[in-house]
C-alpha angles and dihedrals in degrees: 000000000000122000093229125064119239118285120268102014106202117203089018095130100038118046091187097053115125094037111124093004096298115154119238115276117247128202116242094240095149091054089050090053091053093047092046089050089052089050091052091051092044094048094047091047092050092050092047092047093048093049095045096048134044092263119145118270089245090073091054091048091048089051091050091050092050090046094050094046092049092048092050091048091048092052093048094048095045089050090052092048093050089049087062106257111152122239 
């Protein structure tokens, strides 16, 4: 048995899809990619601003946290999209 599920798993996120003629539910992976990209830009901008000005160190740390969370989310979502999940 393979470690990865089959590509493009329809109805994965909604076990009741198809009842009453409803189309299968798809995850908004593309939207998550856009939002994670915005988080990367925001986090990098916050870090750059905090390091170039006399801002408190907490702003730089907040920017690093936002940047790291956005990068992890971006990697996870891109991996799911390349595996074939719709959305």
